[in-house]
C-alpha positions in Angstrom: 44.5 18.3 -22.5 45.9 16.1 -24.2 49.7 18.1 -26.2 49.0 18.9 -30.1 51.3 16.4 -32.2 52.1 16.3 -36.1 48.9 13.3 -38.1 52.0 11.3 -39.2 53.5 10.2 -35.7 49.2 9.1 -34.4 48.2 5.9 -33.9 44.7 7.2 -33.7 44.2 8.9 -30.5 48.2 7.7 -29.3 50.6 9.4 -29.9 53.9 7.7 -31.7 56.0 9.1 -29.0 53.9 7.7 -25.8 53.5 4.4 -27.8 57.0 3.5 -28.0 58.4 5.1 -24.6 55.7 2.4 -23.4 57.1 -0.1 -25.4 60.2 0.3 -24.1 59.3 0.8 -20.5 58.3 -3.1 -21.3 61.8 -3.8 -22.0 63.4 -4.9 -18.8 66.0 -6.5 -20.1 67.4 -4.1 -23.2 70.5 -1.6 -24.0 69.9 2.2 -24.0 71.3 1.6 -27.6 69.3 -1.3 -28.6 65.7 0.8 -27.2 66.8 3.5 -29.3 67.3 1.1 -32.4 63.3 -0.3 -31.3 62.1 2.7 -30.6 63.2 4.1 -34.0 61.8 0.5 -35.6 58.4 1.6 -34.5 58.4 4.8 -35.4 59.4 4.5 -39.3 56.5 0.9 -39.1 53.7 3.8 -37.4 54.1 6.9 -39.7 55.0 5.0 -42.9 51.1 4.7 -44.7 51.1 8.7 -43.7 54.1 9.9 -44.7 57.3 8.3 -47.0 55.7 5.1 -47.6 58.7 2.0 -48.9 61.7 4.2 -47.6 59.9 4.7 -44.4 59.9 0.7 -44.2 63.6 0.4 -45.5 64.9 2.8 -43.0 62.2 0.5 -40.9 64.6 -2.2 -42.1 68.0 -0.7 -42.2 66.8 0.1 -37.9 65.7 -3.6 -37.1 68.6 -5.0 -38.9 70.9 -3.2 -37.1 69.2 -4.2 -33.4 68.9 -8.0 -34.6 73.2 -7.6 -35.2 73.0 -5.8 -31.6 71.6 -8.5 -29.8 73.1 -11.9 -31.5 76.2 -9.4 -30.6 75.7 -9.0 -26.8 74.0 -12.6 -26.6 77.5 -14.0 -27.6 79.6 -11.4 -25.9 77.0 -11.8 -22.8 75.1 -15.0 -22.7 78.0 -17.3 -24.9 75.1 -17.7 -27.7 76.3 -17.7 -30.6 72.9 -18.0 -33.3 73.2 -18.2 -37.3 71.8 -15.2 -38.4 68.9 -14.2 -40.6 69.6 -11.1 -41.9 70.4 -11.6 -45.8 
């Protein structure tokens, strides 16, 4: 029997938590911090139309910007790759 989940945290018949968990599992080469940032980004995108509207989209954007910054830091530090940032 499926666990009870608040409708704000569902996508159709799927719990957002389960979708995010599967997404993170599929990302083999990310750090725990990147996984956290990606999960938060997805959470806010999935629920914006059911809960806090534009406020949730702003939060998603903030988490996505932090994820981009972290990925750029890792690419520069580990791989020596430096790209021009598109984050305003």
